[in-house]
PDB file as gemmi writes it, atoms N, CA and C in Angstrom:
CRYST1    1.000    1.000    1.000  90.00  90.00  90.00 P 1                      
ATOM      1  N   UNK A   1      72.905  80.218  68.653  1.00  0.00           N  
ATOM      2  CA  UNK A   1      73.753  79.587  69.634  1.00  0.00           C  
ATOM      3  C   UNK A   1      75.211  79.539  69.152  1.00  0.00           C  
ATOM      4  N   UNK A   2      75.415  79.207  67.859  1.00  0.00           N  
ATOM      5  CA  UNK A   2      76.767  79.177  67.311  1.00  0.00           C  
ATOM      6  C   UNK A   2      77.400  80.564  67.372  1.00  0.00           C  
ATOM      7  N   UNK A   3      76.614  81.588  67.158  1.00  0.00           N  
ATOM      8  CA  UNK A   3      77.115  82.954  67.220  1.00  0.00           C  
ATOM      9  C   UNK A   3      77.561  83.297  68.633  1.00  0.00           C  
ATOM     10  N   UNK A   4      76.804  82.868  69.625  1.00  0.00           N  
ATOM     11  CA  UNK A   4      77.141  83.125  71.019  1.00  0.00           C  
ATOM     12  C   UNK A   4      78.448  82.426  71.408  1.00  0.00           C  
ATOM     13  N   UNK A   5      78.625  81.191  70.983  1.00  0.00           N  
ATOM     14  CA  UNK A   5      79.861  80.455  71.276  1.00  0.00           C  
ATOM     15  C   UNK A   5      81.048  81.132  70.591  1.00  0.00           C  
ATOM     16  N   UNK A   6      80.879  81.520  69.347  1.00  0.00           N  
ATOM     17  CA  UNK A   6      81.953  82.195  68.619  1.00  0.00           C  
ATOM     18  C   UNK A   6      82.314  83.515  69.292  1.00  0.00           C  
ATOM     19  N   UNK A   7      81.315  84.246  69.760  1.00  0.00           N  
ATOM     20  CA  UNK A   7      81.547  85.512  70.445  1.00  0.00           C  
ATOM     21  C   UNK A   7      82.302  85.290  71.757  1.00  0.00           C  
ATOM     22  N   UNK A   8      81.930  84.259  72.505  1.00  0.00           N  
ATOM     23  CA  UNK A   8      82.615  83.935  73.762  1.00  0.00           C  
ATOM     24  C   UNK A   8      84.076  83.567  73.503  1.00  0.00           C  
ATOM     25  N   UNK A   9      84.321  82.765  72.476  1.00  0.00           N  
ATOM     26  CA  UNK A   9      85.694  82.395  72.135  1.00  0.00           C  
ATOM     27  C   UNK A   9      86.520  83.617  71.732  1.00  0.00           C  
ATOM     28  N   UNK A  10      85.911  84.527  71.019  1.00  0.00           N  
ATOM     29  CA  UNK A  10      86.593  85.749  70.607  1.00  0.00           C  
ATOM     30  C   UNK A  10      86.974  86.589  71.822  1.00  0.00           C  
ATOM     31  N   UNK A  11      86.067  86.728  72.775  1.00  0.00           N  
ATOM     32  CA  UNK A  11      86.332  87.505  73.987  1.00  0.00           C  
ATOM     33  C   UNK A  11      87.444  86.850  74.805  1.00  0.00           C  
ATOM     34  N   UNK A  12      87.375  85.537  74.977  1.00  0.00           N  
ATOM     35  CA  UNK A  12      88.388  84.821  75.755  1.00  0.00           C  
ATOM     36  C   UNK A  12      89.760  84.957  75.104  1.00  0.00           C  
ATOM     37  N   UNK A  13      89.848  84.808  73.799  1.00  0.00           N  
ATOM     38  CA  UNK A  13      91.143  84.920  73.126  1.00  0.00           C  
ATOM     39  C   UNK A  13      91.675  86.350  73.196  1.00  0.00           C  
ATOM     40  N   UNK A  14      90.797  87.326  73.151  1.00  0.00           N  
ATOM     41  CA  UNK A  14      91.213  88.722  73.264  1.00  0.00           C  
ATOM     42  C   UNK A  14      91.778  89.018  74.650  1.00  0.00           C  
ATOM     43  N   UNK A  15      91.110  88.527  75.686  1.00  0.00           N  
ATOM     44  CA  UNK A  15      91.579  88.721  77.060  1.00  0.00           C  
ATOM     45  C   UNK A  15      92.920  88.013  77.265  1.00  0.00           C  
ATOM     46  N   UNK A  16      93.066  86.810  76.754  1.00  0.00           N  
ATOM     47  CA  UNK A  16      94.315  86.057  76.893  1.00  0.00           C  
ATOM     48  C   UNK A  16      95.465  86.774  76.192  1.00  0.00           C  
ATOM     49  N   UNK A  17      95.218  87.324  75.028  1.00  0.00           N  
ATOM     50  CA  UNK A  17      96.262  88.037  74.291  1.00  0.00           C  
ATOM     51  C   UNK A  17      96.685  89.296  75.032  1.00  0.00           C  
ATOM     52  N   UNK A  18      95.724  90.010  75.612  1.00  0.00           N  
ATOM     53  CA  UNK A  18      96.035  91.219  76.371  1.00  0.00           C  
ATOM     54  C   UNK A  18      96.865  90.879  77.602  1.00  0.00           C  
ATOM     55  N   UNK A  19      96.483  89.841  78.327  1.00  0.00           N  
ATOM     56  CA  UNK A  19      97.229  89.429  79.522  1.00  0.00           C  
ATOM     57  C   UNK A  19      98.640  88.994  79.153  1.00  0.00           C  
ATOM     58  N   UNK A  20      98.784  88.294  78.058  1.00  0.00           N  
ATOM     59  CA  UNK A  20     100.096  87.846  77.602  1.00  0.00           C  
ATOM     60  C   UNK A  20     100.983  89.031  77.244  1.00  0.00           C  
ATOM     61  N   UNK A  21     100.435  90.026  76.580  1.00  0.00           N  
ATOM     62  CA  UNK A  21     101.207  91.202  76.182  1.00  0.00           C  
ATOM     63  C   UNK A  21     101.647  92.008  77.395  1.00  0.00           C  
ATOM     64  N   UNK A  22     100.834  92.037  78.446  1.00  0.00           N  
ATOM     65  CA  UNK A  22     101.182  92.811  79.631  1.00  0.00           C  
ATOM     66  C   UNK A  22     102.283  92.153  80.442  1.00  0.00           C  
ATOM     67  N   UNK A  23     102.402  90.840  80.390  1.00  0.00           N  
ATOM     68  CA  UNK A  23     103.417  90.158  81.191  1.00  0.00           C  
ATOM     69  C   UNK A  23     104.728  89.964  80.441  1.00  0.00           C  
ATOM     70  N   UNK A  24     104.738  90.163  79.141  1.00  0.00           N  
ATOM     71  CA  UNK A  24     105.968  89.977  78.366  1.00  0.00           C  
ATOM     72  C   UNK A  24     106.921  91.135  78.621  1.00  0.00           C  
ATOM     73  N   UNK A  25     108.228  90.895  78.834  1.00  0.00           N  
ATOM     74  CA  UNK A  25     109.185  91.973  79.052  1.00  0.00           C  
ATOM     75  C   UNK A  25     109.441  92.738  77.764  1.00  0.00           C  
ATOM     76  N   UNK A  26     109.783  93.999  77.907  1.00  0.00           N  
ATOM     77  CA  UNK A  26     110.085  94.826  76.744  1.00  0.00           C  
ATOM     78  C   UNK A  26     111.484  94.471  76.252  1.00  0.00           C  
ATOM     79  N   UNK A  27     111.582  93.883  75.092  1.00  0.00           N  
ATOM     80  CA  UNK A  27     112.866  93.410  74.566  1.00  0.00           C  
ATOM     81  C   UNK A  27     113.766  94.560  74.131  1.00  0.00           C  
ATOM     82  N   UNK A  28     113.174  95.683  73.697  1.00  0.00           N  
ATOM     83  CA  UNK A  28     113.973  96.787  73.193  1.00  0.00           C  
ATOM     84  C   UNK A  28     114.598  97.616  74.310  1.00  0.00           C  
ATOM     85  N   UNK A  29     114.093  97.504  75.530  1.00  0.00           N  
ATOM     86  CA  UNK A  29     114.610  98.280  76.643  1.00  0.00           C  
ATOM     87  C   UNK A  29     115.744  97.524  77.319  1.00  0.00           C  
ATOM     88  N   UNK A  30     116.953  98.107  77.347  1.00  0.00           N  
ATOM     89  CA  UNK A  30     118.049  97.402  78.003  1.00  0.00           C  
ATOM     90  C   UNK A  30     117.821  97.337  79.509  1.00  0.00           C  
ATOM     91  N   UNK A  31     118.220  96.262  80.116  1.00  0.00           N  
ATOM     92  CA  UNK A  31     118.051  96.091  81.559  1.00  0.00           C  
ATOM     93  C   UNK A  31     119.008  97.003  82.306  1.00  0.00           C  
ATOM     94  N   UNK A  32     118.541  97.504  83.447  1.00  0.00           N  
ATOM     95  CA  UNK A  32     119.386  98.370  84.266  1.00  0.00           C  
ATOM     96  C   UNK A  32     120.567  97.602  84.831  1.00  0.00           C  
ATOM     97  N   UNK A  33     120.493  96.295  84.799  1.00  0.00           N  
ATOM     98  CA  UNK A  33     121.569  95.478  85.363  1.00  0.00           C  
ATOM     99  C   UNK A  33     122.664  95.159  84.354  1.00  0.00           C  
ATOM    100  N   UNK A  34     122.586  95.704  83.147  1.00  0.00           N  
ATOM    101  CA  UNK A  34     123.650  95.477  82.170  1.00  0.00           C  
ATOM    102  C   UNK A  34     124.981  95.943  82.747  1.00  0.00           C  
ATOM    103  N   UNK A  35     126.023  95.203  82.462  1.00  0.00           N  
ATOM    104  CA  UNK A  35     127.349  95.492  83.017  1.00  0.00           C  
ATOM    105  C   UNK A  35     128.324  95.889  81.914  1.00  0.00           C  
ATOM    106  N   UNK A  36     129.340  96.638  82.315  1.00  0.00           N  
ATOM    107  CA  UNK A  36     130.452  96.950  81.424  1.00  0.00           C  
ATOM    108  C   UNK A  36     131.732  96.470  82.106  1.00  0.00           C  
ATOM    109  N   UNK A  37     132.729  96.133  81.309  1.00  0.00           N  
ATOM    110  CA  UNK A  37     134.034  95.755  81.843  1.00  0.00           C  
ATOM    111  C   UNK A  37     134.829  97.029  82.082  1.00  0.00           C  
ATOM    112  N   UNK A  38     135.337  97.177  83.293  1.00  0.00           N  
ATOM    113  CA  UNK A  38     136.100  98.376  83.626  1.00  0.00           C  
ATOM    114  C   UNK A  38     137.501  98.304  83.034  1.00  0.00           C  
ATOM    115  N   UNK A  39     137.906  99.402  82.420  1.00  0.00           N  
ATOM    116  CA  UNK A  39     139.233  99.535  81.824  1.00  0.00           C  
ATOM    117  C   UNK A  39     140.195 100.113  82.862  1.00  0.00           C  
ATOM    118  N   UNK A  40     141.475  99.899  82.667  1.00  0.00           N  
ATOM    119  CA  UNK A  40     142.463 100.546  83.539  1.00  0.00           C  
ATOM    120  C   UNK A  40     142.616 102.016  83.157  1.00  0.00           C  
ATOM    121  N   UNK A  41     142.110 102.389  81.977  1.00  0.00           N  
ATOM    122  CA  UNK A  41     142.142 103.767  81.490  1.00  0.00           C  
ATOM    123  C   UNK A  41     140.784 104.408  81.775  1.00  0.00           C  
ATOM    124  N   UNK A  42     140.665 105.017  82.957  1.00  0.00           N  
ATOM    125  CA  UNK A  42     139.396 105.615  83.387  1.00  0.00           C  
ATOM    126  C   UNK A  42     139.578 107.076  83.761  1.00  0.00           C  
ATOM    127  N   UNK A  43     138.489 107.818  83.618  1.00  0.00           N  
ATOM    128  CA  UNK A  43     138.427 109.184  84.123  1.00  0.00           C  
ATOM    129  C   UNK A  43     137.071 109.352  84.787  1.00  0.00           C  
ATOM    130  N   UNK A  44     137.068 109.839  86.022  1.00  0.00           N  
ATOM    131  CA  UNK A  44     135.828 110.133  86.735  1.00  0.00           C  
ATOM    132  C   UNK A  44     135.710 111.639  86.898  1.00  0.00           C  
ATOM    133  N   UNK A  45     134.546 112.182  86.562  1.00  0.00           N  
ATOM    134  CA  UNK A  45     134.284 113.612  86.707  1.00  0.00           C  
ATOM    135  C   UNK A  45     133.152 113.767  87.708  1.00  0.00           C  
ATOM    136  N   UNK A  46     133.392 114.574  88.731  1.00  0.00           N  
ATOM    137  CA  UNK A  46     132.457 114.688  89.846  1.00  0.00           C  
ATOM    138  C   UNK A  46     131.409 115.774  89.688  1.00  0.00           C  
ATOM    139  N   UNK A  47     131.246 116.357  88.552  1.00  0.00           N  
ATOM    140  CA  UNK A  47     130.240 117.405  88.363  1.00  0.00           C  
ATOM    141  C   UNK A  47     128.870 116.858  88.733  1.00  0.00           C  
ATOM    142  N   UNK A  48     128.197 117.524  89.668  1.00  0.00           N  
ATOM    143  CA  UNK A  48     126.874 117.064  90.088  1.00  0.00           C  
ATOM    144  C   UNK A  48     126.916 115.711  90.754  1.00  0.00           C  
ATOM    145  N   UNK A  49     127.985 115.436  91.504  1.00  0.00           N  
ATOM    146  CA  UNK A  49     128.220 114.095  92.047  1.00  0.00           C  
ATOM    147  C   UNK A  49     127.189 113.646  93.067  1.00  0.00           C  
ATOM    148  N   UNK A  50     126.300 114.514  93.478  1.00  0.00           N  
ATOM    149  CA  UNK A  50     125.284 114.113  94.446  1.00  0.00           C  
ATOM    150  C   UNK A  50     124.373 113.018  93.892  1.00  0.00           C  
ATOM    151  N   UNK A  51     124.043 113.079  92.599  1.00  0.00           N  
ATOM    152  CA  UNK A  51     123.126 112.111  91.984  1.00  0.00           C  
ATOM    153  C   UNK A  51     123.789 111.236  90.928  1.00  0.00           C  
ATOM    154  N   UNK A  52     124.913 111.693  90.376  1.00  0.00           N  
ATOM    155  CA  UNK A  52     125.584 110.935  89.314  1.00  0.00           C  
ATOM    156  C   UNK A  52     127.012 111.446  89.147  1.00  0.00           C  
ATOM    157  N   UNK A  53     127.833 110.644  88.482  1.00  0.00           N  
ATOM    158  CA  UNK A  53     129.175 111.075  88.090  1.00  0.00           C  
ATOM    159  C   UNK A  53     129.381 110.672  86.635  1.00  0.00           C  
ATOM    160  N   UNK A  54     130.348 111.316  86.011  1.00  0.00           N  
ATOM    161  CA  UNK A  54     130.699 110.983  84.630  1.00  0.00           C  
ATOM    162  C   UNK A  54     131.858 109.997  84.646  1.00  0.00           C  
ATOM    163  N   UNK A  55     131.798 109.020  83.765  1.00  0.00           N  
ATOM    164  CA  UNK A  55     132.854 108.014  83.655  1.00  0.00           C  
ATOM    165  C   UNK A  55     133.296 107.893  82.206  1.00  0.00           C  
ATOM    166  N   UNK A  56     134.621 108.084  81.993  1.00  0.00           N  
ATOM    167  CA  UNK A  56     135.214 107.700  80.711  1.00  0.00           C  
ATOM    168  C   UNK A  56     135.922 106.393  80.995  1.00  0.00           C  
ATOM    169  N   UNK A  57     135.525 105.371  80.281  1.00  0.00           N  
ATOM    170  CA  UNK A  57     136.063 104.025  80.463  1.00  0.00           C  
ATOM    171  C   UNK A  57     136.688 103.611  79.137  1.00  0.00           C  
ATOM    172  N   UNK A  58     138.009 103.834  79.008  1.00  0.00           N  
ATOM    173  CA  UNK A  58     138.643 103.612  77.708  1.00  0.00           C  
ATOM    174  C   UNK A  58     138.118 104.647  76.726  1.00  0.00           C  
ATOM    175  N   UNK A  59     137.513 104.198  75.647  1.00  0.00           N  
ATOM    176  CA  UNK A  59     136.950 105.122  74.653  1.00  0.00           C  
ATOM    177  C   UNK A  59     135.443 105.304  74.816  1.00  0.00           C  
ATOM    178  N   UNK A  60     134.859 104.662  75.816  1.00  0.00           N  
ATOM    179  CA  UNK A  60     133.418 104.762  76.058  1.00  0.00           C  
ATOM    180  C   UNK A  60     133.137 105.760  77.176  1.00  0.00           C  
ATOM    181  N   UNK A  61     131.951 106.360  77.118  1.00  0.00           N  
ATOM    182  CA  UNK A  61     131.579 107.402  78.069  1.00  0.00           C  
ATOM    183  C   UNK A  61     130.203 107.105  78.657  1.00  0.00           C  
ATOM    184  N   UNK A  62     130.050 107.394  79.959  1.00  0.00           N  
ATOM    185  CA  UNK A  62     128.810 107.066  80.667  1.00  0.00           C  
ATOM    186  C   UNK A  62     128.475 108.120  81.709  1.00  0.00           C  
ATOM    187  N   UNK A  63     127.193 108.205  82.012  1.00  0.00           N  
ATOM    188  CA  UNK A  63     126.745 108.843  83.241  1.00  0.00           C  
ATOM    189  C   UNK A  63     126.393 107.689  84.164  1.00  0.00           C  
ATOM    190  N   UNK A  64     127.008 107.668  85.336  1.00  0.00           N  
ATOM    191  CA  UNK A  64     126.730 106.636  86.336  1.00  0.00           C  
ATOM    192  C   UNK A  64     125.754 107.258  87.335  1.00  0.00           C  
ATOM    193  N   UNK A  65     124.515 106.791  87.311  1.00  0.00           N  
ATOM    194  CA  UNK A  65     123.469 107.325  88.184  1.00  0.00           C  
ATOM    195  C   UNK A  65     123.431 106.528  89.483  1.00  0.00           C  
ATOM    196  N   UNK A  66     123.297 107.244  90.606  1.00  0.00           N  
ATOM    197  CA  UNK A  66     123.216 106.598  91.911  1.00  0.00           C  
ATOM    198  C   UNK A  66     121.765 106.346  92.296  1.00  0.00           C  
ATOM    199  N   UNK A  67     121.556 105.341  93.118  1.00  0.00           N  
ATOM    200  CA  UNK A  67     120.219 105.001  93.606  1.00  0.00           C  
ATOM    201  C   UNK A  67     119.670 106.138  94.475  1.00  0.00           C  
ATOM    202  N   UNK A  68     120.510 106.684  95.342  1.00  0.00           N  
ATOM    203  CA  UNK A  68     120.139 107.777  96.245  1.00  0.00           C  
ATOM    204  C   UNK A  68     121.222 108.844  96.181  1.00  0.00           C  
ATOM    205  N   UNK A  69     121.073 109.860  96.995  1.00  0.00           N  
ATOM    206  CA  UNK A  69     122.083 110.909  97.072  1.00  0.00           C  
ATOM    207  C   UNK A  69     123.435 110.312  97.472  1.00  0.00           C  
ATOM    208  N   UNK A  70     124.497 110.830  96.866  1.00  0.00           N  
ATOM    209  CA  UNK A  70     125.856 110.347  97.164  1.00  0.00           C  
ATOM    210  C   UNK A  70     126.776 111.557  97.317  1.00  0.00           C  
ATOM    211  N   UNK A  71     126.472 112.402  98.292  1.00  0.00           N  
ATOM    212  CA  UNK A  71     127.226 113.647  98.462  1.00  0.00           C  
ATOM    213  C   UNK A  71     128.705 113.408  98.760  1.00  0.00           C  
ATOM    214  N   UNK A  72     129.037 112.273  99.389  1.00  0.00           N  
ATOM    215  CA  UNK A  72     130.449 112.009  99.699  1.00  0.00           C  
ATOM    216  C   UNK A  72     131.299 111.840  98.443  1.00  0.00           C  
ATOM    217  N   UNK A  73     130.691 111.549  97.307  1.00  0.00           N  
ATOM    218  CA  UNK A  73     131.448 111.414  96.057  1.00  0.00           C  
ATOM    219  C   UNK A  73     132.034 112.753  95.612  1.00  0.00           C  
ATOM    220  N   UNK A  74     131.440 113.852  96.062  1.00  0.00           N  
ATOM    221  CA  UNK A  74     131.918 115.182  95.673  1.00  0.00           C  
ATOM    222  C   UNK A  74     133.262 115.537  96.290  1.00  0.00           C  
ATOM    223  N   UNK A  75     133.544 115.016  97.484  1.00  0.00           N  
ATOM    224  CA  UNK A  75     134.751 115.441  98.192  1.00  0.00           C  
ATOM    225  C   UNK A  75     135.690 114.303  98.598  1.00  0.00           C  
ATOM    226  N   UNK A  76     135.329 113.082  98.338  1.00  0.00           N  
ATOM    227  CA  UNK A  76     136.146 111.933  98.738  1.00  0.00           C  
ATOM    228  C   UNK A  76     137.448 111.873  97.937  1.00  0.00           C  
ATOM    229  N   UNK A  77     138.548 111.513  98.611  1.00  0.00           N  
ATOM    230  CA  UNK A  77     139.821 111.313  97.910  1.00  0.00           C  
ATOM    231  C   UNK A  77     139.808 110.001  97.146  1.00  0.00           C  
ATOM    232  N   UNK A  78     139.035 109.043  97.642  1.00  0.00           N  
ATOM    233  CA  UNK A  78     138.980 107.705  97.037  1.00  0.00           C  
ATOM    234  C   UNK A  78     137.635 107.515  96.332  1.00  0.00           C  
ATOM    235  N   UNK A  79     137.674 107.165  95.075  1.00  0.00           N  
ATOM    236  CA  UNK A  79     136.483 106.775  94.315  1.00  0.00           C  
ATOM    237  C   UNK A  79     136.830 105.479  93.599  1.00  0.00           C  
ATOM    238  N   UNK A  80     136.123 104.426  93.929  1.00  0.00           N  
ATOM    239  CA  UNK A  80     136.440 103.106  93.376  1.00  0.00           C  
ATOM    240  C   UNK A  80     135.148 102.302  93.230  1.00  0.00           C  
ATOM    241  N   UNK A  81     134.957 101.714  92.057  1.00  0.00           N  
ATOM    242  CA  UNK A  81     133.775 100.882  91.836  1.00  0.00           C  
ATOM    243  C   UNK A  81     134.030  99.468  92.333  1.00  0.00           C  
ATOM    244  N   UNK A  82     133.021  98.885  92.934  1.00  0.00           N  
ATOM    245  CA  UNK A  82     133.116  97.503  93.413  1.00  0.00           C  
ATOM    246  C   UNK A  82     131.842  96.760  93.051  1.00  0.00           C  
ATOM    247  N   UNK A  83     132.017  95.591  92.476  1.00  0.00           N  
ATOM    248  CA  UNK A  83     130.902  94.709  92.132  1.00  0.00           C  
ATOM    249  C   UNK A  83     131.260  93.325  92.654  1.00  0.00           C  
ATOM    250  N   UNK A  84     130.800  92.997  93.862  1.00  0.00           N  
ATOM    251  CA  UNK A  84     131.206  91.733  94.491  1.00  0.00           C  
ATOM    252  C   UNK A  84     130.968  90.490  93.633  1.00  0.00           C  
ATOM    253  N   UNK A  85     129.865  90.442  92.932  1.00  0.00           N  
ATOM    254  CA  UNK A  85     129.543  89.243  92.153  1.00  0.00           C  
ATOM    255  C   UNK A  85     130.226  89.207  90.787  1.00  0.00           C  
ATOM    256  N   UNK A  86     130.746  90.347  90.322  1.00  0.00           N  
ATOM    257  CA  UNK A  86     131.393  90.442  89.008  1.00  0.00           C  
ATOM    258  C   UNK A  86     132.623  91.337  89.104  1.00  0.00           C  
ATOM    259  N   UNK A  87     133.702  90.813  89.611  1.00  0.00           N  
ATOM    260  CA  UNK A  87     134.937  91.592  89.765  1.00  0.00           C  
ATOM    261  C   UNK A  87     135.379  92.151  88.416  1.00  0.00           C  
ATOM    262  N   UNK A  88     135.767  93.440  88.406  1.00  0.00           N  
ATOM    263  CA  UNK A  88     136.219  94.076  87.171  1.00  0.00           C  
ATOM    264  C   UNK A  88     135.091  94.574  86.294  1.00  0.00           C  
ATOM    265  N   UNK A  89     133.868  94.500  86.790  1.00  0.00           N  
ATOM    266  CA  UNK A  89     132.693  94.949  86.046  1.00  0.00           C  
ATOM    267  C   UNK A  89     132.043  96.115  86.787  1.00  0.00           C  
ATOM    268  N   UNK A  90     131.273  96.905  86.063  1.00  0.00           N  
ATOM    269  CA  UNK A  90     130.429  97.943  86.648  1.00  0.00           C  
ATOM    270  C   UNK A  90     129.023  97.665  86.158  1.00  0.00           C  
ATOM    271  N   UNK A  91     128.102  97.502  87.099  1.00  0.00           N  
ATOM    272  CA  UNK A  91     126.732  97.108  86.770  1.00  0.00           C  
ATOM    273  C   UNK A  91     125.733  98.064  87.411  1.00  0.00           C  
ATOM    274  N   UNK A  92     124.568  98.167  86.805  1.00  0.00           N  
ATOM    275  CA  UNK A  92     123.479  98.941  87.377  1.00  0.00           C  
ATOM    276  C   UNK A  92     122.644  98.084  88.307  1.00  0.00           C  
ATOM    277  N   UNK A  93     121.448  98.541  88.584  1.00  0.00           N  
ATOM    278  CA  UNK A  93     120.469  97.827  89.416  1.00  0.00           C  
ATOM    279  C   UNK A  93     121.018  97.484  90.802  1.00  0.00           C  
ATOM    280  N   UNK A  94     121.842  98.380  91.346  1.00  0.00           N  
ATOM    281  CA  UNK A  94     122.406  98.244  92.690  1.00  0.00           C  
ATOM    282  C   UNK A  94     123.343  97.047  92.844  1.00  0.00           C  
ATOM    283  N   UNK A  95     123.811  96.486  91.728  1.00  0.00           N  
ATOM    284  CA  UNK A  95     124.772  95.381  91.798  1.00  0.00           C  
ATOM    285  C   UNK A  95     126.172  95.906  92.103  1.00  0.00           C  
ATOM    286  N   UNK A  96     126.439  97.167  91.714  1.00  0.00           N  
ATOM    287  CA  UNK A  96     127.743  97.788  91.963  1.00  0.00           C  
ATOM    288  C   UNK A  96     127.598  98.931  92.955  1.00  0.00           C  
ATOM    289  N   UNK A  97     128.720  99.250  93.580  1.00  0.00           N  
ATOM    290  CA  UNK A  97     128.771 100.376  94.515  1.00  0.00           C  
ATOM    291  C   UNK A  97     129.967 101.248  94.159  1.00  0.00           C  
ATOM    292  N   UNK A  98     129.827 102.544  94.417  1.00  0.00           N  
ATOM    293  CA  UNK A  98     130.959 103.452  94.351  1.00  0.00           C  
ATOM    294  C   UNK A  98     131.462 103.590  95.781  1.00  0.00           C  
ATOM    295  N   UNK A  99     132.677 103.125  96.027  1.00  0.00           N  
ATOM    296  CA  UNK A  99     133.259 103.228  97.367  1.00  0.00           C  
ATOM    297  C   UNK A  99     133.986 104.561  97.494  1.00  0.00           C  
ATOM    298  N   UNK A 100     133.771 105.211  98.625  1.00  0.00           N  
ATOM    299  CA  UNK A 100     134.402 106.490  98.924  1.00  0.00           C  
ATOM    300  C   UNK A 100     135.158 106.364 100.248  1.00  0.00           C  
ATOM    301  N   UNK A 101     135.786 107.468 100.677  1.00  0.00           N  
ATOM    302  CA  UNK A 101     136.498 107.472 101.960  1.00  0.00           C  
ATOM    303  C   UNK A 101     135.574 107.149 103.128  1.00  0.00           C  
ATOM    304  N   UNK A 102     134.325 107.582 103.036  1.00  0.00           N  
ATOM    305  CA  UNK A 102     133.420 107.490 104.188  1.00  0.00           C  
ATOM    306  C   UNK A 102     132.269 106.515 104.014  1.00  0.00           C  
ATOM    307  N   UNK A 103     132.207 105.801 102.931  1.00  0.00           N  
ATOM    308  CA  UNK A 103     131.096 104.866 102.735  1.00  0.00           C  
ATOM    309  C   UNK A 103     131.002 104.413 101.295  1.00  0.00           C  
ATOM    310  N   UNK A 104     129.779 104.111 100.880  1.00  0.00           N  
ATOM    311  CA  UNK A 104     129.567 103.678  99.498  1.00  0.00           C  
ATOM    312  C   UNK A 104     128.178 104.095  99.040  1.00  0.00           C  
ATOM    313  N   UNK A 105     128.007 104.137  97.728  1.00  0.00           N  
ATOM    314  CA  UNK A 105     126.740 104.529  97.111  1.00  0.00           C  
ATOM    315  C   UNK A 105     126.358 103.473  96.078  1.00  0.00           C  
ATOM    316  N   UNK A 106     125.095 103.078  96.074  1.00  0.00           N  
ATOM    317  CA  UNK A 106     124.607 102.089  95.113  1.00  0.00           C  
ATOM    318  C   UNK A 106     124.484 102.702  93.723  1.00  0.00           C  
ATOM    319  N   UNK A 107     124.930 101.977  92.714  1.00  0.00           N  
ATOM    320  CA  UNK A 107     124.787 102.401  91.319  1.00  0.00           C  
ATOM    321  C   UNK A 107     123.427 101.926  90.819  1.00  0.00           C  
ATOM    322  N   UNK A 108     122.601 102.871  90.384  1.00  0.00           N  
ATOM    323  CA  UNK A 108     121.262 102.539  89.895  1.00  0.00           C  
ATOM    324  C   UNK A 108     121.297 102.106  88.432  1.00  0.00           C  
ATOM    325  N   UNK A 109     122.007 102.893  87.602  1.00  0.00           N  
ATOM    326  CA  UNK A 109     122.050 102.561  86.176  1.00  0.00           C  
ATOM    327  C   UNK A 109     123.216 103.265  85.505  1.00  0.00           C  
ATOM    328  N   UNK A 110     123.566 102.747  84.332  1.00  0.00           N  
ATOM    329  CA  UNK A 110     124.626 103.302  83.504  1.00  0.00           C  
ATOM    330  C   UNK A 110     123.987 103.855  82.244  1.00  0.00           C  
ATOM    331  N   UNK A 111     124.294 105.096  81.932  1.00  0.00           N  
ATOM    332  CA  UNK A 111     123.738 105.730  80.733  1.00  0.00           C  
ATOM    333  C   UNK A 111     124.867 106.038  79.757  1.00  0.00           C  
ATOM    334  N   UNK A 112     124.946 105.313  78.640  1.00  0.00           N  
ATOM    335  CA  UNK A 112     125.985 105.606  77.645  1.00  0.00           C  
ATOM    336  C   UNK A 112     125.747 106.985  77.027  1.00  0.00           C  
ATOM    337  N   UNK A 113     126.810 107.753  76.857  1.00  0.00           N  
ATOM    338  CA  UNK A 113     126.723 109.060  76.208  1.00  0.00           C  
ATOM    339  C   UNK A 113     127.879 109.187  75.219  1.00  0.00           C  
ATOM    340  N   UNK A 114     127.792 110.180  74.359  1.00  0.00           N  
ATOM    341  CA  UNK A 114     128.852 110.405  73.371  1.00  0.00           C  
ATOM    342  C   UNK A 114     130.035 111.116  74.032  1.00  0.00           C  
ATOM    343  N   UNK A 115     131.172 111.082  73.360  1.00  0.00           N  
ATOM    344  CA  UNK A 115     132.360 111.788  73.848  1.00  0.00           C  
ATOM    345  C   UNK A 115     132.090 113.288  73.922  1.00  0.00           C  
ATOM    346  N   UNK A 116     131.320 113.797  72.966  1.00  0.00           N  
ATOM    347  CA  UNK A 116     130.981 115.221  72.944  1.00  0.00           C  
ATOM    348  C   UNK A 116     130.112 115.593  74.146  1.00  0.00           C  
ATOM    349  N   UNK A 117     129.117 114.763  74.443  1.00  0.00           N  
ATOM    350  CA  UNK A 117     128.249 115.020  75.598  1.00  0.00           C  
ATOM    351  C   UNK A 117     129.052 114.938  76.892  1.00  0.00           C  
ATOM    352  N   UNK A 118     129.983 113.999  76.967  1.00  0.00           N  
ATOM    353  CA  UNK A 118     130.853 113.862  78.141  1.00  0.00           C  
ATOM    354  C   UNK A 118     131.656 115.150  78.344  1.00  0.00           C  
ATOM    355  N   UNK A 119     132.300 115.625  77.277  1.00  0.00           N  
ATOM    356  CA  UNK A 119     133.122 116.837  77.363  1.00  0.00           C  
ATOM    357  C   UNK A 119     132.280 118.044  77.757  1.00  0.00           C  
ATOM    358  N   UNK A 120     131.104 118.153  77.180  1.00  0.00           N  
ATOM    359  CA  UNK A 120     130.216 119.273  77.488  1.00  0.00           C  
ATOM    360  C   UNK A 120     129.769 119.250  78.945  1.00  0.00           C  
ATOM    361  N   UNK A 121     129.367 118.099  79.422  1.00  0.00           N  
ATOM    362  CA  UNK A 121     128.915 117.981  80.822  1.00  0.00           C  
ATOM    363  C   UNK A 121     130.073 118.183  81.795  1.00  0.00           C  
ATOM    364  N   UNK A 122     131.263 117.748  81.421  1.00  0.00           N  
ATOM    365  CA  UNK A 122     132.424 117.889  82.300  1.00  0.00           C  
ATOM    366  C   UNK A 122     132.802 119.357  82.494  1.00  0.00           C  
ATOM    367  N   UNK A 123     132.496 120.212  81.515  1.00  0.00           N  
ATOM    368  CA  UNK A 123     132.826 121.640  81.595  1.00  0.00           C  
ATOM    369  C   UNK A 123     131.819 122.426  82.424  1.00  0.00           C  
ATOM    370  N   UNK A 124     130.622 121.919  82.574  1.00  0.00           N  
ATOM    371  CA  UNK A 124     129.568 122.672  83.286  1.00  0.00           C  
ATOM    372  C   UNK A 124     129.882 122.859  84.729  1.00  0.00           C  
TER     373      UNK A 124                                                      
END                                                                             
């Protein structure tokens, strides 16, 4: 009988630990909603602008990925980031938008890249 109780307790604790591990957020994975402060020294490169654009923000470099297709970013005269809840910031998780002449596109995520990767992608 003691063995049966011990076995039941072992099973219950194992199930509880598994459930706890599945609901805990991954601490090492940065959230898509992380924001950066926009610099007045920016460069936007429209290569492949349908799904993403390249951003040099001061000395930092990013690929700005859109939630959906953003074909207007390829030909718009105006490209401007807007984050209503965080003025002067650029955020992922659809918190920011890229405003164009004809509309806007939701920003899905920001991917930091090296200056070398930025230069290479800008030439393609």
